Backbone bond lengths (Angstrom), bond angles and torsions (degrees), N, CA, C in turn:
res aa  C-N    CA-C-N  psi(-1)  N-CA   C-N-CA  omega(-1)  CA-C   N-CA-C  phi
1 X - - - 1.409 - - 1.615 110.52 -
2 X 1.277 113.73 130.66 1.491 115.75 178.73 1.527 108.83 -57.61
3 X 1.367 118.97 134.80 1.435 125.87 -177.33 1.425 110.64 -101.14
4 X 1.358 118.46 146.73 1.371 127.07 -179.19 1.591 107.34 -61.79
5 X 1.285 114.04 -39.97 1.507 118.83 -179.98 1.548 108.87 -58.46
6 X 1.333 116.46 -37.18 1.457 120.23 -178.55 1.531 110.09 -66.65
7 X 1.397 118.86 -40.32 1.435 124.43 174.62 1.447 111.49 -55.37
8 X 1.304 113.53 -50.07 1.483 121.34 -177.52 1.505 112.78 -65.56
9 X 1.347 117.14 -27.37 1.429 123.42 177.65 1.558 107.46 -68.74
10 X 1.382 111.64 -43.95 1.537 115.34 -178.69 1.503 108.26 -64.10
11 X 1.255 116.03 -41.62 1.540 119.11 177.66 1.582 110.54 -57.02
12 X 1.266 114.17 -40.90 1.467 120.87 -178.38 1.589 105.06 -64.09
13 X 1.266 122.98 -35.49 1.381 122.35 -176.30 1.554 113.73 -64.27
14 X 1.400 112.93 -27.20 1.424 119.07 179.25 1.538 113.58 -91.71
15 X 1.340 116.16 11.73 1.407 117.43 173.98 1.473 118.43 109.67
16 X 1.340 118.11 0.17 1.454 119.35 -176.30 1.476 111.02 -96.24
17 X 1.303 121.26 128.21 1.448 124.66 176.98 1.514 109.39 -78.56
18 X 1.291 115.65 126.91 1.453 115.34 -179.09 1.505 110.80 -73.44
19 X 1.323 115.94 138.92 1.425 121.95 -177.33 1.533 113.18 -80.32
20 X 1.277 117.01 138.94 1.426 120.59 175.32 1.496 112.13 -79.89
21 X 1.283 122.51 154.20 1.379 124.42 -174.97 1.541 107.07 -63.59
22 X 1.248 118.46 145.58 1.495 127.98 177.24 1.532 114.50 -88.44
23 X 1.360 111.76 0.49 1.489 114.32 -176.39 1.499 112.21 104.24
24 X 1.295 126.37 160.10 1.366 132.08 -178.10 1.565 111.12 -67.99
25 X 1.240 113.36 126.95 1.543 118.99 175.74 1.371 110.59 -56.75
26 X 1.363 122.50 132.04 1.426 124.28 176.34 1.475 110.36 -66.19
27 X 1.328 115.00 138.31 1.498 118.18 178.36 1.545 113.17 -72.67
28 X 1.310 107.10 136.81 1.543 112.77 -177.81 1.468 109.29 -123.49
29 X 1.328 120.51 150.41 1.463 121.31 178.92 1.502 110.47 -85.99
30 X 1.405 111.58 128.18 1.399 114.28 178.37 1.463 108.50 -113.64
31 X 1.231 121.04 147.89 1.483 124.12 -174.45 1.570 103.59 -94.66
32 X 1.315 109.51 84.59 1.509 117.35 178.30 1.472 115.05 -74.90
33 X 1.368 118.75 -9.07 1.441 119.35 173.53 1.503 116.00 -79.17
34 X 1.382 116.82 -5.10 1.487 122.11 -176.32 1.553 104.27 -92.75
35 X 1.352 117.91 -44.06 1.469 120.74 -179.46 1.465 106.55 -141.34
36 X 1.377 112.91 158.61 1.413 124.70 -175.37 1.639 107.56 -67.81
37 X 1.319 115.76 141.32 1.420 125.57 179.92 1.553 107.85 -57.63
38 X 1.329 115.33 127.78 1.486 120.58 -177.02 1.561 110.67 -63.38
39 X 1.294 116.28 -43.38 1.479 116.21 178.60 1.498 111.84 -58.18
40 X 1.315 117.05 -46.91 1.450 121.86 179.99 1.535 110.69 -57.78
41 X 1.393 113.68 -46.13 1.421 119.42 179.09 1.562 113.97 -60.25
42 X 1.242 114.05 -41.24 1.554 119.43 176.74 1.508 112.84 -64.20
43 X 1.428 110.33 -43.73 1.457 114.82 -179.69 1.546 110.54 -64.10
44 X 1.298 118.53 -43.29 1.496 122.71 179.47 1.552 112.66 -59.75
45 X 1.331 112.23 -45.52 1.486 117.65 176.87 1.436 114.31 -67.60
46 X 1.418 119.62 -34.24 1.379 125.16 -173.89 1.590 113.68 69.73
47 X 1.386 111.92 27.16 1.462 120.59 179.11 1.512 109.39 -136.56
48 X 1.229 120.39 134.55 1.517 124.77 167.91 1.522 106.23 -111.51
49 X 1.397 110.74 123.32 1.475 120.20 -178.50 1.592 106.00 -97.05
50 X 1.250 119.90 118.57 1.478 124.64 -176.46 1.601 108.09 -117.28
51 X 1.421 110.71 127.18 1.430 116.66 174.83 1.538 109.16 -87.14
52 X 1.355 115.24 140.77 1.518 117.22 -176.66 1.486 103.72 -153.45
53 X 1.313 110.39 154.26 1.494 119.64 177.00 1.605 111.39 -83.04
54 X 1.351 117.34 9.87 1.399 121.26 -167.53 1.386 118.66 49.59
55 X 1.329 113.26 48.87 1.456 121.56 -174.46 1.496 110.73 -98.17
56 X 1.400 112.15 124.49 1.488 124.63 169.48 1.479 106.00 -79.60
57 X 1.293 118.53 134.14 1.538 129.86 -1.92 1.568 112.47 -104.02
58 X 1.269 115.75 37.73 1.472 118.92 176.99 1.507 116.90 -91.09
59 X 1.244 117.93 -59.97 1.424 121.68 -173.48 1.537 110.47 -150.66
60 X 1.383 118.09 101.46 1.474 116.93 -171.37 1.524 106.47 -154.71
61 X 1.313 113.63 166.25 1.545 116.44 171.99 1.572 109.59 -93.83
62 X 1.154 111.25 121.44 1.579 118.67 177.71 1.473 104.89 -71.19
63 X 1.449 110.65 118.23 1.453 113.48 178.40 1.562 117.15 -67.06
64 X 1.278 115.59 -21.64 1.425 120.62 178.16 1.574 114.68 -76.66
65 X 1.354 115.41 -29.47 1.477 121.19 178.13 1.438 114.23 -112.21
66 X 1.406 113.83 -14.63 1.574 120.53 -175.51 1.551 108.43 57.25
67 X 1.401 117.15 32.76 1.547 118.97 177.12 1.526 103.56 -121.14
68 X 1.356 111.15 160.86 1.434 120.96 177.59 1.515 108.09 -68.45
69 X 1.248 120.45 131.94 1.413 126.88 -176.34 1.506 116.14 -139.51
70 X 1.348 121.69 165.89 1.425 122.54 176.05 1.532 113.90 123.09
71 X 1.304 119.22 165.35 1.387 124.92 178.03 1.531 115.57 -57.19
72 X 1.317 119.17 -53.25 1.441 121.61 -178.84 1.545 105.36 -76.16
73 X 1.310 120.79 -32.17 1.509 121.70 -179.65 1.628 107.20 -62.88
74 X 1.277 120.46 -43.89 1.385 121.69 177.37 1.532 115.40 -61.28
75 X 1.301 117.24 -35.25 1.475 123.13 179.74 1.558 107.47 -72.33
76 X 1.338 114.08 -46.10 1.584 120.75 -175.54 1.625 101.26 -66.70
77 X 1.235 120.63 -42.73 1.494 118.96 174.59 1.434 118.79 -48.45
78 X 1.449 111.91 -50.46 1.496 124.10 -177.73 1.629 106.21 -67.42
79 X 1.281 115.48 -40.50 1.476 118.12 178.60 1.513 109.21 -63.74
80 X 1.314 119.05 -43.73 1.477 124.08 179.55 1.583 107.12 -58.68
81 X 1.316 118.57 -49.00 1.421 123.34 -179.37 1.540 109.92 -53.09
82 X 1.265 119.07 -48.68 1.471 125.88 -175.72 1.513 108.66 -66.90
83 X 1.392 118.29 -25.92 1.454 118.11 177.62 1.591 108.38 -88.24
84 X 1.278 118.76 -2.97 1.447 119.93 -179.53 1.490 115.22 88.80
85 X 1.396 114.25 21.66 1.404 120.93 -172.85 1.462 106.97 -115.61
86 X 1.340 121.20 122.18 1.468 124.97 -176.70 1.527 117.56 -106.33
87 X 1.340 120.51 5.78 1.356 124.86 -177.91 1.596 111.74 -128.80
88 X 1.327 111.71 130.98 1.546 114.70 177.81 1.495 104.22 -124.45
89 X 1.381 117.74 134.67 1.395 123.01 175.64 1.567 107.21 -118.08
90 X 1.316 117.14 143.79 1.492 116.29 -175.10 1.608 107.44 -121.55
91 X 1.245 113.10 138.53 1.482 123.18 174.90 1.482 109.18 -108.80
92 X 1.313 120.35 118.84 1.506 122.90 176.58 1.410 110.83 -81.74
93 X 1.297 110.82 125.17 1.545 116.86 -177.54 1.585 105.27 -141.20
94 X 1.328 115.27 140.13 1.550 114.85 172.02 1.463 116.25 -48.62
95 X 1.289 123.65 143.67 1.360 124.94 -178.16 1.472 115.87 -53.21
96 X 1.317 115.54 -46.36 1.407 128.07 -178.16 1.528 116.43 -61.27
97 X 1.349 110.44 -20.45 1.512 120.36 179.26 1.528 114.74 -105.79
98 X 1.294 116.56 0.45 1.537 119.71 -175.25 1.484 113.54 -56.89
99 X 1.206 120.90 -56.54 1.516 126.62 -176.06 1.535 112.86 -64.31
100 X 1.396 114.08 -41.40 1.436 116.59 177.52 1.591 112.82 -62.18
101 X 1.321 113.66 -43.43 1.465 122.18 178.85 1.486 109.98 -62.83
102 X 1.251 125.01 -38.93 1.452 132.85 178.88 1.539 106.01 -58.10
103 X 1.343 118.83 -45.49 1.435 121.22 179.54 1.473 115.04 -75.67
104 X 1.259 119.46 -21.58 1.514 121.86 -170.69 1.639 112.07 -109.17
105 X 1.352 113.29 -20.38 1.422 115.15 -176.89 1.525 109.68 -113.89
106 X 1.321 115.47 109.34 1.457 121.48 -172.35 1.454 110.99 -73.00
107 X 1.399 117.72 -10.95 1.574 117.54 175.76 1.432 112.85 -72.04
108 X 1.348 117.53 -23.67 1.503 122.15 -178.76 1.554 111.02 -87.16
109 X 1.292 113.89 124.73 1.452 121.50 177.46 1.471 115.44 -88.92
110 X 1.347 121.87 -28.90 1.432 117.61 178.77 1.515 102.45 -167.29
111 X 1.404 112.07 169.61 1.395 118.62 177.87 1.559 110.05 -125.42
112 X 1.393 114.51 128.73 1.485 121.56 179.13 1.528 107.11 -136.39
113 X 1.347 112.98 111.83 1.460 116.05 -176.07 1.507 111.36 -159.77
114 X 1.295 116.23 38.38 1.456 124.55 178.92 1.627 108.17 64.96
115 X 1.313 113.73 47.04 1.548 118.58 -171.04 1.600 105.30 -91.71
116 X 1.335 111.47 125.92 1.448 117.62 168.76 1.587 112.69 -67.48
117 X 1.303 113.59 132.39 1.477 117.98 169.69 1.546 113.04 -75.15
118 X 1.302 115.12 110.01 1.425 120.19 178.19 1.525 113.66 -125.31
119 X 1.369 118.78 156.52 1.470 120.50 177.61 1.520 113.27 -54.72
120 X 1.376 117.00 -37.79 1.374 118.21 -174.77 1.557 111.85 -68.65
121 X 1.352 117.06 -38.72 1.452 125.84 177.94 1.569 111.41 -64.86
122 X 1.422 110.60 -40.11 1.468 120.13 -175.10 1.612 107.67 -63.44
123 X 1.330 116.04 -20.75 1.536 118.05 177.73 1.489 108.76 -69.39
124 X 1.393 115.09 -26.83 1.479 119.60 -174.64 1.455 112.90 -98.39
125 X 1.272 121.11 -32.39 1.516 126.12 -174.00 1.517 110.95 -143.61
126 X 1.297 117.81 173.78 1.434 122.37 170.76 1.478 108.28 -112.96
127 X 1.386 112.80 138.09 1.494 119.72 173.68 1.470 117.86 -96.53
128 X 1.254 120.20 153.24 1.429 120.98 169.94 1.527 110.84 -72.18
129 X 1.329 115.10 179.68 1.545 117.66 171.15 1.543 103.95 -62.23
130 X 1.266 115.76 153.55 1.555 121.94 -179.23 1.543 112.77 -58.55
131 X 1.302 111.90 136.64 1.432 116.07 178.54 1.573 107.58 -85.28
132 X 1.293 113.73 -44.32 1.608 118.91 177.18 1.550 105.95 -161.44
133 X 1.192 114.60 -175.61 1.598 123.47 -179.84 1.434 107.29 -128.58
134 X 1.360 107.93 152.70 1.521 115.41 177.95 1.552 109.21 -158.95
135 X 1.219 119.83 174.10 1.498 127.70 -176.82 1.524 112.03 -130.77
136 X 1.367 114.93 176.62 1.406 120.71 174.30 1.505 110.50 -91.41
137 X 1.304 115.16 163.94 1.482 121.64 174.32 1.612 109.47 -132.22
138 X 1.301 113.50 147.81 1.513 113.06 175.28 1.484 106.77 -106.57
139 X 1.327 119.42 128.53 1.447 125.47 -171.16 1.487 112.12 -115.26
140 X 1.270 117.35 136.52 1.566 119.68 -177.63 1.603 99.58 -140.95
141 X 1.419 110.02 167.39 1.437 115.49 179.36 1.592 108.19 -69.37
142 X 1.315 113.42 155.65 1.388 113.60 -172.65 1.536 125.12 -63.33
143 X 1.356 108.60 -22.11 1.536 116.24 172.41 1.398 113.38 -111.79
144 X 1.370 117.53 23.63 1.477 120.65 178.66 1.561 111.78 -70.41
145 X 1.266 118.78 152.21 1.406 126.17 -175.03 1.557 103.13 -86.16
146 X 1.337 124.55 -1.87 1.374 125.58 -178.00 1.581 107.44 -83.45
147 X 1.257 116.12 118.05 1.546 118.06 -179.46 1.450 111.53 -127.46
148 X 1.382 122.80 -17.91 1.363 122.16 -178.43 1.634 104.39 -138.58
149 X 1.328 109.99 158.33 1.574 115.75 177.55 1.496 112.19 -49.01
150 X 1.376 116.97 -38.05 1.492 121.96 -176.67 1.645 109.88 -60.92
151 X 1.372 114.17 -23.11 1.446 116.73 -178.11 1.533 111.21 -79.78
152 X 1.277 120.39 -4.89 1.448 121.97 -175.14 1.536 111.29 -89.27
153 X 1.309 121.24 0.78 1.476 123.64 -172.94 1.465 112.62 -52.97
154 X 1.352 119.81 -37.91 1.507 122.89 -178.39 1.632 110.18 -105.91
155 X 1.284 117.32 21.57 1.367 123.40 -174.23 1.537 114.24 -99.59
156 X 1.343 115.77 146.09 1.425 120.90 171.96 1.600 108.65 -96.51
157 X 1.272 119.12 118.05 1.479 121.33 -167.09 1.617 105.64 -108.12
158 X 1.332 112.74 133.65 1.453 116.12 179.87 1.507 110.69 -99.44
159 X 1.378 116.34 150.85 1.523 117.89 176.73 1.588 101.89 -151.60
160 X 1.385 109.72 157.69 1.485 116.60 174.50 1.554 110.95 -82.78
161 X 1.364 113.07 135.11 1.395 119.13 177.22 1.438 120.83 -55.38
162 X 1.324 119.39 136.34 1.451 120.71 176.74 1.580 113.14 85.40
163 X 1.295 117.17 -8.79 1.432 115.43 -179.91 1.564 118.44 -85.56
164 X 1.187 117.34 165.63 1.528 118.53 168.18 1.485 116.27 -53.12
165 X 1.296 119.18 -26.66 1.431 127.49 -170.25 1.607 104.17 -76.90
166 X 1.298 117.23 -29.07 1.421 121.51 176.06 1.427 113.43 -61.18
167 X 1.414 117.73 -40.59 1.459 117.84 179.29 1.588 110.46 -76.03
168 X 1.303 116.10 -27.49 1.445 118.56 174.78 1.548 111.74 -63.06
169 X 1.290 114.03 -41.40 1.525 121.00 -172.74 1.513 103.29 -74.72
170 X 1.359 122.41 -34.91 1.415 124.25 -179.70 1.567 109.27 -69.25
171 X 1.354 118.02 -34.28 1.496 124.06 174.12 1.519 107.96 -67.20
172 X 1.233 122.66 -41.46 1.359 124.77 -177.11 1.547 112.75 -66.10
173 X 1.415 110.53 -38.82 1.542 117.40 177.26 1.469 108.90 -66.44
174 X 1.342 119.97 -43.80 1.434 120.63 -176.33 1.549 107.65 -67.36
175 X 1.251 122.21 -25.66 1.518 121.98 177.53 1.612 110.65 -94.26
176 X 1.299 114.05 9.32 1.481 116.01 178.05 1.363 113.99 65.45
177 X 1.371 122.18 28.56 1.436 120.23 178.66 1.533 107.91 -91.11
178 X 1.304 123.08 -15.76 1.444 123.77 171.71 1.522 111.27 -136.97
179 X 1.329 115.98 164.15 1.365 121.36 -178.95 1.569 119.21 -72.69
180 X 1.344 110.51 -52.03 1.458 119.69 178.95 1.475 112.57 -155.32
181 X 1.319 115.37 -179.11 1.486 119.34 -179.68 1.497 107.39 -131.51
182 X 1.382 118.50 148.52 1.461 122.29 173.98 1.530 105.66 -131.97
183 X 1.367 116.59 135.94 1.419 123.03 -173.88 1.541 113.72 -98.94
184 X 1.296 117.76 141.29 1.473 122.09 170.32 1.473 119.76 -129.40
185 X 1.221 120.12 158.27 1.495 123.43 -175.88 1.508 116.22 -70.46
186 X 1.376 114.76 -33.88 1.433 119.70 178.08 1.459 114.95 -151.26
187 X 1.309 116.95 171.35 1.545 120.33 -172.05 1.544 107.26 -69.43
188 X 1.300 125.11 -27.58 1.366 125.50 -179.53 1.553 111.38 -68.99
189 X 1.341 115.25 -39.51 1.452 118.99 172.54 1.383 114.48 -65.58
190 X 1.298 117.05 -38.72 1.480 119.87 177.92 1.509 115.59 -62.88
191 X 1.407 114.77 -46.52 1.417 118.43 179.68 1.572 114.76 -66.68
192 X 1.287 114.75 -30.23 1.457 122.83 175.19 1.512 109.35 -64.23
193 X 1.401 114.13 -44.46 1.483 121.08 -178.87 1.448 109.18 -65.15
194 X 1.351 124.32 -42.68 1.437 123.27 172.18 1.447 110.77 -62.87
195 X 1.241 125.14 -44.01 1.471 128.66 177.30 1.469 113.24 -52.10
196 X 1.349 116.63 -42.93 1.412 127.59 -172.10 1.498 112.14 -83.40
197 X 1.354 117.69 -18.08 1.480 119.82 -177.80 1.534 110.11 97.14
198 X 1.246 118.71 -0.69 1.486 119.22 -175.69 1.575 110.57 -63.26
199 X 1.313 111.64 -38.98 1.509 118.32 168.90 1.479 110.49 -122.58
200 X 1.374 116.63 160.43 1.512 117.44 -173.27 1.622 107.36 -84.88
201 X 1.333 113.24 -28.61 1.544 114.19 -173.65 1.509 104.22 -158.12
202 X 1.326 115.68 170.95 1.475 123.74 176.84 1.481 114.25 -147.67
203 X 1.307 118.31 157.41 1.481 123.43 178.35 1.550 100.49 -121.81
204 X 1.328 111.00 131.22 1.441 119.62 179.62 1.477 110.91 -159.57
205 X 1.361 113.36 175.33 1.534 121.75 -176.98 1.513 107.13 -65.49
206 X 1.278 113.77 129.53 1.488 122.39 179.91 1.467 114.31 -57.87
207 X 1.439 112.30 -41.05 1.529 113.36 179.77 1.480 113.88 -66.92
208 X 1.414 113.64 -41.66 1.481 118.80 176.43 1.482 115.21 -60.33
209 X 1.288 114.71 -46.43 1.470 119.90 177.63 1.541 111.11 -57.84
210 X 1.357 118.63 -55.95 1.439 122.38 -176.74 1.553 109.70 -55.23
211 X 1.317 113.61 -40.64 1.546 121.22 -177.96 1.478 106.25 -60.89
212 X 1.383 117.90 -57.72 1.441 122.30 -169.92 1.593 111.72 -62.52
213 X 1.419 110.74 -45.40 1.388 114.58 178.01 1.554 118.28 -60.69
214 X 1.332 111.47 -28.71 1.453 117.41 170.20 1.478 118.84 -71.89
215 X 1.397 112.51 -33.16 1.444 119.98 -177.16 1.512 113.18 -83.73
216 X 1.335 113.20 -37.39 1.553 119.56 -176.30 1.466 116.64 -107.21
217 X 1.273 119.65 94.67 1.445 124.42 -177.00 1.537 111.62 -65.00
218 X 1.198 118.69 -18.01 1.507 121.97 178.42 1.557 111.22 -71.23
219 X 1.232 118.48 -17.44 1.491 120.82 179.93 1.512 107.87 -87.37
220 X 1.238 115.83 101.76 1.526 126.08 179.65 1.502 109.63 -84.39
221 X 1.315 116.62 62.23 1.472 126.56 -178.58 1.405 116.55 -118.01
222 X 1.316 119.39 165.21 1.420 128.88 168.71 1.437 116.31 -146.61
223 X 1.247 122.31 165.65 1.467 126.67 178.30 1.509 106.79 -105.66
224 X 1.360 116.52 148.42 1.447 121.41 175.74 1.496 110.69 -66.16
225 X 1.223 120.35 127.49 1.556 126.26 -177.34 1.473 107.07 -82.48
226 X 1.279 118.01 -43.93 1.546 125.07 -174.28 1.519 106.93 -85.85
227 X 1.357 118.72 55.30 1.477 121.63 -178.83 1.504 108.05 -134.89
228 X 1.257 117.44 128.93 1.398 122.39 176.32 1.564 110.83 -101.13
229 X 1.273 122.83 112.81 1.501 126.05 -177.17 1.504 111.27 -48.00
230 X 1.277 113.63 142.77 1.514 119.70 178.13 1.515 114.16 -99.87
231 X 1.362 111.20 -27.01 1.474 117.06 -174.44 1.539 113.17 -130.46
232 X 1.333 112.49 60.52 1.443 111.75 172.57 1.573 110.51 -59.62
233 X 1.310 119.88 146.25 1.394 117.94 -175.13 1.522 112.17 -152.11
234 X 1.389 113.71 159.49 1.467 119.31 177.97 1.481 111.04 -93.75
235 X 1.284 120.18 144.91 1.466 125.41 -178.97 1.613 109.01 -103.72
236 X 1.359 115.80 130.69 1.409 122.47 177.18 1.414 117.56 -134.88
237 X 1.344 118.22 172.98 1.449 124.44 172.61 1.460 109.13 -93.77
238 X 1.380 123.72 134.93 1.418 121.72 -177.52 1.526 108.96 -103.42
239 X 1.270 114.72 144.68 1.554 123.33 176.85 1.538 104.82 -136.68
240 X 1.357 112.11 163.49 1.488 112.81 177.29 1.522 112.56 -72.42
241 X 1.345 117.35 153.47 1.402 124.73 -169.87 1.516 114.02 -57.03
242 X 1.355 119.79 -30.96 1.405 124.79 -173.02 1.516 110.41 -93.54
243 X 1.437 120.32 -0.48 1.447 120.17 -179.18 1.521 110.57 -89.29
244 X 1.301 115.87 72.04 1.420 119.36 -172.40 1.498 115.13 -71.42
245 X 1.397 112.43 -40.59 1.461 116.61 -175.44 1.513 111.06 -68.02
246 X 1.408 113.33 -36.07 1.514 120.42 172.65 1.497 112.27 -58.56
247 X 1.293 109.07 -54.76 1.570 115.40 179.58 1.443 112.44 -49.89
248 X 1.419 115.74 -49.80 1.462 118.78 -177.61 1.500 112.03 -63.57
249 X 1.260 117.78 -36.59 1.410 120.20 178.58 1.557 114.26 -70.14
250 X 1.290 118.42 -33.09 1.416 120.95 173.23 1.512 113.33 -65.96
251 X 1.426 111.47 -45.57 1.484 116.37 -176.80 1.500 108.90 -68.04
252 X 1.351 120.70 -26.70 1.390 119.92 -174.37 1.577 106.34 -73.57
253 X 1.361 117.97 -34.35 1.469 120.58 -175.34 1.665 104.53 -80.52
254 X 1.242 115.40 -36.38 1.547 115.97 177.72 1.518 113.24 -62.70
255 X 1.410 116.17 -40.46 1.399 121.56 -172.93 1.562 107.46 -87.55
256 X 1.319 121.19 -14.99 1.476 123.53 -169.27 1.508 104.76 -91.72
């Protein structure tokens, strides 16, 4: 059987540094008398419903195979198998709405979409142990004169809404490091906007950028080489705060 550690090793080969465990999650008291235990419900149904922003290369439907694919998708698939669950359903939701939908839509069991674990997000949901780590990248057109962060002073920088990169761009604007910010719904829209000259540069997930630039030769873009990432982060799966048994089961498979 394919091992989760093998999946993570493959991820490491494309440049992602595997995250170390952040320690065992503190046990919390959940009021299981009010509603049925989520892990039990999933097991009885034989289906895990995952919310995702349909983000390549994390969690998406491969148009060639019509099957769920991606880095996070492969990990969730292996976790599901170890829990005795053979079916995964995906709900496509805009990235900026993912955590809110998790807390309001009972049909969603978890969120997996290349989500950074941050203190702000941990106020809303609970994350599993880190799956892996990654960083941001600054993207410009291939023949742009922008080579350093200092060259962005008069630039309009694009970011995807609701991501950690949005907060970084806002910080840069407050510190007068960039001229303005433009927001996009997903990374594909962002890269196309940079490519067409709609924005001067963009901040996005390094894994996504490298993947899309490799796949789409029409994107005449590059990343800044002389750039030190400011927000390296760990990626995790999000569950509701009161789903303790589900969280523990996920962590057991991740660490096992």
